[in-house]
C-alpha positions as CSV (number, residue, x, y, z in Angstrom):
1,M,157.4,120.1,64.7
2,S,159.2,121.2,61.5
3,P,157.6,123.6,59.0
4,S,157.6,120.8,56.4
5,S,155.6,118.4,58.6
6,I,153.0,121.2,59.1
7,H,152.9,121.9,55.4
8,M,152.4,118.2,54.4
9,P,148.9,117.8,56.0
10,F,147.8,121.2,54.7
11,T,148.9,120.1,51.2
12,R,147.0,116.8,51.4
13,V,143.9,118.7,52.6
14,A,144.2,121.3,49.9
15,L,144.7,118.6,47.2
16,T,141.7,116.6,48.5
17,C,139.5,119.8,48.4
18,V,140.7,120.6,44.8
19,L,140.0,117.0,43.7
20,A,136.6,116.9,45.4
21,A,135.6,120.3,43.8
22,T,136.8,119.0,40.4
23,A,134.8,115.8,40.7
24,F,131.7,117.8,41.9
25,T,132.0,120.2,38.9
26,A,132.3,117.3,36.5
27,A,129.4,115.5,37.9
28,Q,127.3,118.7,38.0
29,A,128.1,119.3,34.3
30,D,126.5,116.1,33.3
31,S,123.7,116.3,35.7
32,K,120.1,116.5,34.3
33,R,119.6,119.5,36.6
34,T,122.4,121.5,35.1
35,V,120.8,124.2,33.0
36,V,123.1,126.0,30.5
37,P,122.1,129.6,29.9
38,L,120.9,129.8,26.4
39,L,122.9,131.8,23.8
40,P,120.7,134.8,22.9
41,K,121.1,134.1,19.1
42,Y,120.1,130.5,19.6
43,Q,117.1,131.5,21.7
44,Q,116.1,134.1,19.1
45,E,116.4,131.8,16.1
46,C,115.3,128.4,17.3
47,A,112.6,129.4,19.8
48,A,110.8,131.3,17.0
49,C,109.4,127.9,15.9
50,H,109.8,125.5,18.9
51,I,111.3,125.5,22.3
52,A,115.1,126.1,22.3
53,Y,116.1,122.6,23.3
54,P,118.9,122.5,25.8
55,P,122.1,121.6,23.9
56,G,122.8,118.7,26.3
57,M,119.9,116.7,24.8
58,L,122.0,115.7,21.8
59,P,125.6,114.9,21.1
60,A,127.8,117.4,19.3
61,S,127.7,115.3,16.1
62,S,123.9,115.5,15.9
63,W,124.0,119.3,16.4
64,A,126.7,119.6,13.7
65,R,124.6,117.7,11.2
66,M,121.5,119.7,12.1
67,M,123.3,123.1,11.8
68,G,124.8,121.9,8.4
69,S,121.4,121.2,6.9
70,L,119.2,124.1,8.2
71,D,117.7,124.5,4.7
72,K,116.1,121.0,5.3
73,H,115.3,121.3,9.0
74,Y,112.7,118.6,9.5
75,G,110.7,119.7,6.5
76,A,111.2,123.5,6.9
77,D,113.8,125.9,5.7
78,A,115.5,127.3,8.8
79,S,118.5,128.8,7.0
80,L,120.6,131.4,8.8
81,D,123.3,133.7,7.7
82,E,126.8,132.3,7.9
83,A,127.9,134.3,11.0
84,S,124.9,133.1,13.0
85,V,125.5,129.4,11.9
86,R,129.1,129.7,13.1
87,E,128.1,131.3,16.4
88,I,125.3,128.9,17.2
89,S,127.3,125.8,16.0
90,G,130.2,126.7,18.2
91,W,128.0,127.2,21.2
92,L,126.2,123.9,20.6
93,K,129.4,122.0,20.2
94,V,130.7,123.3,23.6
95,H,127.5,122.6,25.4
96,A,126.4,119.4,23.7
97,G,125.6,116.3,25.7
98,T,128.6,114.3,26.7
99,Y,127.2,112.1,29.4
100,K,126.1,108.5,28.9
101,R,122.5,109.0,28.0
102,V,123.3,111.1,25.0
103,S,126.4,109.4,23.8
104,E,124.4,107.6,21.0
105,E,123.3,109.6,18.1
106,P,119.5,109.2,17.8
107,P,117.8,108.2,14.5
108,Q,117.5,111.3,12.3
109,D,119.1,113.3,15.1
110,R,115.7,113.6,16.7
111,I,115.6,114.1,20.5
112,T,112.2,112.3,20.5
113,K,113.8,109.1,19.0
114,S,116.8,109.0,21.3
115,A,117.0,105.9,23.6
116,W,116.8,108.0,26.8
117,F,113.7,109.9,25.5
118,V,111.9,106.7,24.5
119,R,112.8,105.1,27.9
120,K,111.6,108.2,29.9
121,H,108.3,108.3,28.0
122,R,107.6,104.6,27.6
123,K,104.5,104.7,29.9
124,L,102.7,107.2,27.6
125,D,100.1,105.8,25.3
126,A,100.3,106.7,21.6
127,P,97.1,108.8,21.6
128,V,98.7,111.2,24.1
129,W,101.1,112.5,21.5
130,Q,98.3,113.2,19.0
131,H,96.0,115.0,21.4
132,A,95.2,118.6,20.4
133,S,96.8,120.0,23.6
134,V,100.0,118.0,23.0
135,K,100.3,117.8,19.2
136,S,103.6,115.8,19.1
137,A,106.4,114.3,21.3
138,A,108.5,117.4,20.4
139,N,106.1,119.7,22.3
140,C,107.8,119.3,25.7
141,A,105.9,122.3,27.2
142,A,102.6,120.4,26.9
143,C,103.6,118.4,30.0
144,H,106.8,119.9,31.3
145,T,105.9,123.2,33.0
146,R,109.5,124.4,33.1
147,A,110.6,123.2,29.6
148,E,111.3,126.8,28.4
149,Q,113.9,127.1,31.2
150,G,115.5,123.8,30.3
151,D,114.1,122.0,33.3
152,F,112.4,118.6,32.5
153,D,112.4,117.2,36.0
154,D,109.4,115.0,36.8
155,S,108.4,117.3,39.6
156,G,107.4,119.9,37.0
157,L,105.0,117.6,35.1
158,K,101.4,118.6,34.5
159,F,98.6,116.5,32.9
160,P,97.7,118.1,29.5
161,A,94.4,120.0,29.4
162,G,91.6,118.1,27.8
163,L,93.4,114.7,27.8
164,D,91.2,111.8,28.8
165,A,91.8,110.8,32.4
166,R,92.5,107.2,31.4
167,Y,96.0,108.4,30.3
168,R,96.8,109.9,33.7
169,R,98.9,106.9,35.0
170,A,102.1,108.5,33.8
171,W,101.6,111.8,35.7
172,S,102.0,112.5,39.4
173,D,100.5,116.0,39.5
């Protein structure tokens, strides 16, 4: 057996492994279970008022518009110094959602109006969102026990305290 005939199968195996690893990494990057560690500045500034939403929940264009209009951030002035805006904007752009479910820009760049959010929450009755323990659709932590960690898997759902049991059909806890 010549050295080149030994080398050829090894090269094919190595190439196959590299391609498989690349495909796995790409798939993992768009997985709903991938949790991007939050930028400390983003966590500090955004989580002061609401949870620091994972950047993959919106496309880069939505984040860019949001960061460009912080003085009118959904009815509040969330202005930041220029250096913070640049740092957070750059991080959001790199980690923004690129997979199919966030490819569309939602109305008013609101996560709660995105097609995937509406589809995932379609079984919830309107009164659930107004309940005192929920307050709004943007209060993810009211039902998702690991929302602060960026984990919104259905296995971490809890039925909101004080909510009438007739609305329980959407929960499995």
